[in-house]
C-alpha positions in Angstrom: 31.8 -15.1 -34.4 30.3 -15.2 -30.8 32.8 -12.6 -29.6 31.2 -10.2 -32.3 27.9 -11.0 -31.0 28.9 -10.5 -27.3 30.5 -7.0 -28.2 27.3 -6.0 -29.9 25.2 -7.0 -26.9 27.6 -5.1 -24.8 27.0 -2.3 -26.8 23.4 -2.2 -26.9 23.5 -2.3 -22.7 25.6 0.5 -22.5 23.5 2.3 -25.1 20.2 1.6 -23.1 22.0 3.0 -20.2 23.0 6.2 -21.9 19.3 6.4 -23.3 17.8 6.0 -20.0 19.9 8.8 -18.6 19.1 10.9 -21.1 15.6 10.4 -21.3 15.1 10.8 -17.4 16.8 14.2 -17.7 14.4 15.0 -20.9 11.3 13.9 -19.0 12.4 15.9 -16.2 12.7 19.2 -18.1 9.2 18.6 -19.6 7.7 18.4 -16.4 9.3 21.4 -14.9 8.3 23.4 -18.1 5.1 21.5 -18.4 5.5 20.7 -22.2 5.1 17.0 -22.0 5.0 16.2 -25.7 6.4 12.9 -26.7 6.8 12.2 -22.9 5.0 8.9 -23.2 7.1 7.7 -25.9 10.4 8.6 -23.8 9.0 6.7 -21.0 8.1 3.6 -23.3 11.7 3.7 -24.7 13.2 3.4 -21.0 11.4 0.1 -20.3 12.1 -1.1 -24.1 8.5 -1.0 -24.9 9.4 0.8 -28.2 12.2 1.1 -30.6 14.6 4.1 -29.7 14.1 7.2 -31.7 17.0 6.8 -34.1 16.2 3.2 -35.1 13.7 2.5 -38.2 10.9 0.4 -36.8 11.1 -1.6 -39.8 14.7 -2.5 -39.1 14.3 -2.9 -35.4 14.4 -6.5 -35.4 18.2 -6.5 -36.7 19.3 -4.3 -34.1 19.3 -6.6 -31.4 16.5 -4.7 -29.8 14.8 -6.9 -27.3 10.9 -6.9 -27.0 11.5 -6.7 -23.2 14.0 -6.2 -21.0 16.3 -9.2 -19.8 17.0 -9.7 -15.9 20.2 -8.2 -16.1 18.8 -5.1 -17.9 16.1 -5.0 -15.4 18.5 -4.8 -12.6 20.8 -2.4 -14.4 17.5 0.0 -14.9 16.9 -0.5 -11.3 20.3 0.8 -10.6 20.0 3.7 -12.9 16.7 4.6 -11.4 18.2 4.5 -7.8 20.9 6.8 -8.5 18.5 9.1 -10.4 16.1 9.4 -7.6 18.7 9.9 -4.9 20.3 12.7 -6.8 19.5 16.1 -5.2 16.4 18.2 -6.4 13.0 19.3 -5.4 10.6 16.5 -3.8 7.8 17.7 -5.9 9.6 16.8 -9.1 10.8 13.7 -7.8 7.2 12.5 -7.0 6.0 13.8 -10.6 8.8 11.8 -12.3 7.9 8.5 -10.2 4.2 9.0 -10.8 4.8 9.6 -14.8 7.3 6.4 -14.7 4.8 4.1 -13.2 1.5 5.9 -13.6 0.0 2.7 -15.4 2.3 -0.1 -14.8 0.6 -2.6 -16.9 3.4 -4.0 -18.5 5.3 -6.7 -16.9 8.5 -5.1 -17.3 7.3 -1.9 -15.5 5.9 -4.1 -12.8 8.9 -6.0 -12.4 11.1 -2.8 -12.4 8.8 -1.2 -9.7 9.1 -3.9 -7.4 12.7 -4.4 -7.6 13.1 -0.6 -7.0 10.9 -0.4 -4.3 12.4 -3.7 -2.7 15.6 -2.4 -3.2 14.7 1.0 -1.5 13.2 -0.9 1.8 16.2 -3.3 2.1 18.5 -0.1 2.0 16.1 2.2 3.5 16.5 4.6 0.4 14.3 7.4 1.8 14.0 9.6 -1.5 12.4 6.5 -3.5 10.4 5.1 -0.6 8.8 8.7 0.0 8.1 9.0 -3.9 6.6 5.5 -3.8 4.3 6.4 -0.8 3.1 9.4 -2.8 2.5 7.3 -6.1 0.6 4.7 -3.7 -1.7 7.4 -2.2 -2.2 9.1 -5.9 -3.1 6.1 -7.4 -5.1 4.6 -4.5 -3.7 2.3 -1.8 -6.4 -0.2 -2.7 -6.0 0.2 -6.3 -4.9 -3.0 -8.3 -1.3 -1.5 -9.0 -0.9 -0.7 -5.2 -2.3 -4.1 -4.3 0.2 -5.7 -6.7 3.1 -4.0 -5.4 1.9 -4.8 -1.7 1.6 -8.4 -2.4 5.1 -8.6 -4.5 6.7 -6.8 -1.1 5.0 -9.3 1.0 5.7 -12.7 -0.8 9.2 -11.6 -2.3 10.9 -9.8 0.5 8.9 -9.9 3.9 8.1 -13.6 3.7 10.9 -14.8 1.9 13.4 -13.1 4.0 12.4 -14.4 7.2 14.7 -11.9 9.2 13.2 -9.0 7.4 12.0 -7.6 10.6 15.3 -6.1 11.4 15.5 -4.6 8.3 12.0 -3.2 8.6 12.1 -2.0 12.1 13.0 1.7 11.0 11.1 1.8 8.0 8.5 4.1 9.9 11.1 6.6 10.8 12.6 6.7 7.2 9.3 6.8 5.2 6.2 7.1 7.4 3.9 7.9 4.4 5.0 4.8 2.4 4.8 2.6 5.5 1.4 3.6 6.3 0.3 3.3 2.5 1.9 -0.3 2.5 -0.1 -1.3 5.7 -3.4 0.1 4.0 -2.7 -2.0 1.0 -1.6 -5.2 2.6 -4.6 -4.8 4.9 -6.8 -5.1 2.2 -5.2 -8.6 0.9 -5.9 -10.5 4.1 -9.1 -11.5 6.2 -11.4 -9.7 3.9 -14.3 -11.4 2.5 -15.4 -8.3 0.8 -11.9 -8.8 -1.3 -12.8 -12.3 -2.1 -9.6 -13.1 0.1 -9.9 -15.0 3.5 -6.3 -15.4 3.7 -4.6 -15.1 7.2 -1.6 -12.9 7.0 2.1 -14.7 7.6 2.9 -14.4 11.2 6.1 -12.3 10.4 3.9 -9.8 8.8 1.3 -9.6 11.5 4.3 -9.4 14.0 6.1 -6.4 11.9 2.4 -4.3 11.7 2.3 -4.8 15.6 5.6 -3.7 16.3 5.3 -0.5 13.7 1.7 0.5 15.2 2.9 -0.1 18.8 6.0 1.8 18.6 4.6 4.5 16.4 1.1 5.7 17.7 0.9 8.4 14.9 2.1 6.2 11.9 -1.4 5.2 10.7 -1.9 9.1 10.3 1.0 9.5 8.1 -0.9 9.6 5.0 -2.8 12.8 6.1 0.3 14.9 6.0 0.3 17.1 2.9 1.4 15.8 -0.2 4.4 17.5 -2.2 2.9 17.6 -5.8 3.8 19.9 -8.9 1.8 23.1 -9.1 -1.5 22.5 -10.3 -1.7 18.7 -9.1 -4.7 17.4 -7.3 -3.9 15.4 -4.2 -6.1 12.1 -4.3 -8.5 11.2 -1.1 -6.6 9.9 1.8 -7.4 6.4 3.2 -5.6 5.2 6.4 -4.9 1.9 7.6 -7.1 1.9 10.5 -10.2 0.5 9.2 -8.3 -2.7 7.7 -6.4 -3.0 10.9 -9.6 -3.1 12.8 -11.1 -5.6 10.6 -8.2 -7.9 11.0 -8.6 -7.7 15.0 -12.1 -8.1 14.9 -12.6 -11.3 12.5 -9.4 -12.7 13.6 -10.7 -14.9 16.5 -12.8 -16.8 14.2 -10.2 -17.0 11.2 -6.5 -17.1 12.7 -5.6 -18.5 16.1 -2.4 -15.9 16.3 -2.6 -14.1 19.6 -0.6 -11.2 18.4 -4.1 -9.8 17.3 -4.7 -8.8 21.0 -1.3 -6.5 21.0 -2.4 -5.2 17.4 -5.9 -4.2 18.7 -4.5 -2.6 21.8 -2.3 -0.4 19.8 -4.9 0.5 17.4 -7.0 1.7 20.2 -3.9 3.8 21.4 -3.2 5.3 18.2 -7.0 6.6 17.6 -6.9 7.8 21.4 -3.7 10.1 20.6 -5.4 11.4 17.5 -5.2 15.4 17.6 -8.7 17.1 17.6 -9.6 17.7 14.0 -9.7 21.2 13.0 -12.4 20.4 10.7 -14.6 17.1 9.9 -13.0 14.0 10.6 -11.1 12.4 7.7 -9.6 9.1 9.2 -12.2 6.4 9.0 -15.0 6.0 6.8 -18.3 5.1 8.6 -19.1 2.9 5.5 -15.6 0.7 6.0 -17.0 0.0 9.3 -20.5 -1.0 7.8 -18.2 -3.5 5.6 -16.7 -5.2 8.9 -20.6 -5.7 10.1 -21.4 -7.4 6.8 -18.3 -9.7 7.4 -19.3 -10.5 11.0 -23.1 -11.0 9.8 -21.6 -13.7 7.4 -19.6 -15.3 10.1 -22.5 -15.5 12.3 -24.7 -17.0 9.8 -22.2 -19.7 9.2 -21.9 -20.3 12.8 -25.6 -20.9 13.0 -25.3 -24.0 11.1 -25.6 -27.2 13.5 -22.4 -28.8 12.2 -20.5 -25.3 13.4 -22.5 -24.6 16.5 -20.2 -25.2 19.8 -19.4 -23.1 22.9 -16.0 -22.5 21.7 -17.4 -20.6 18.5 -19.9 -18.6 20.5 -17.0 -17.4 22.8 -14.9 -16.4 19.8 -17.7 -14.5 18.2 -18.5 -12.6 21.4 -14.7 -11.7 21.4 -15.0 -10.4 18.0 -18.1 -8.2 19.0 -16.4 -6.9 22.1 -13.2 -5.7 20.1 -15.5 -4.2 17.3 -17.3 -2.3 19.9 -14.2 -1.1 21.6 -12.9 0.1 18.5 -16.0 1.9 17.5 -16.4 3.6 20.6 -12.8 4.8 20.8 -13.1 5.9 17.0 -16.4 7.9 17.6 -15.1 9.4 20.9 -11.7 10.5 19.3 -13.6 12.2 16.3 -12.1 9.7 13.9 -15.1 8.6 12.1 -16.5 10.3 9.1 -19.9 9.7 7.1 -23.1 8.6 8.1 -22.5 7.7 11.8 -26.5 7.2 12.0 -26.1 4.4 9.3 -23.2 2.8 11.2 -25.1 2.8 14.5 -28.2 1.2 12.4 -25.9 -1.4 11.0 -24.3 -2.3 14.5 -27.9 -3.1 15.8 -28.3 -5.8 13.1 -25.3 -7.8 15.0 -25.7 -10.5 17.3 -26.5 -9.8 21.0 -23.6 -8.0 22.6 -23.9 -6.3 25.9 -21.0 -3.8 25.3 -21.8 -3.2 21.6 -25.4 -2.2 22.9 -23.8 0.3 25.4 -21.9 1.6 22.3 -24.7 2.2 20.1 -26.9 3.8 23.2 -24.2 6.0 23.9 -23.5 7.5 20.7 -27.2 7.6 19.2 -28.1 11.2 18.8 -31.8 11.7 20.4 
């Protein structure tokens, strides 16, 4: 009896694998022909979110059809997707397929598969999948909830869990620069960010990895600005670079995290902005509004330090270091034509900060008279 049940389960596994391969090819054909009728049903079937096409819904429960994928089936699906995305084909089609499969990964199954697929690709440096994942993050928004969820899972399940991950991650910027830049953007949102209701400090291995990446690849933070490869008619979403988030890390760190690596990261950010090619049009790299959010964070920290129980010379010195780093970053960003948006509003906000000689010099030198 048990042997017969095992045979049925094995058959179902094989049957699901065949269906996945078949559905992927059908979805690809739909994308290429722009005839996307029933595409969502085919995608849902891949993740076992609905019964297969040839199974009566009323009889589905008798067909050994699980409501969700088992752990083994998830891993099998990850393998199938790895094989599919590594097969030869146009990059635009590959990106469209990735976006279609994970456009709205709200189900636990899709999230688990997405995380395993990207984690596997990071570990093995599978460029086609990482490039598609980078496009996916950018199109959904690097600070959208799906991108933040993926980033958090990669940090906790891969980077921090594997303490020796730095060696594996070393070459990630060369293999998939857009994905790496977008990952930094998303992760930067998760730490040292009062605006995101998260004052957690980044794990040391994560900070060291990002510092090494930006130090060794000054152009990395601009990788997301490269043209996206999308299907004809698709619209590229606005670009967000990691620079504002990393500037925030370095600026607020003296008050929140004693790790000394921030000084090296700060220098790497400065050098990255200094090496930015002159824009051929309006600047598109750092939104002035995002720098204003750093001002708001510093104002909040200053109010805390003014309380009698927090007053100390050491805290005053830390605050001055924050302000000086911020002044340096703002000056280089402005002089390198990296900032877009309302610069007068930014300068006005900077004036509200506690007294800092260097900051006053930056404000005065950039004010239009």
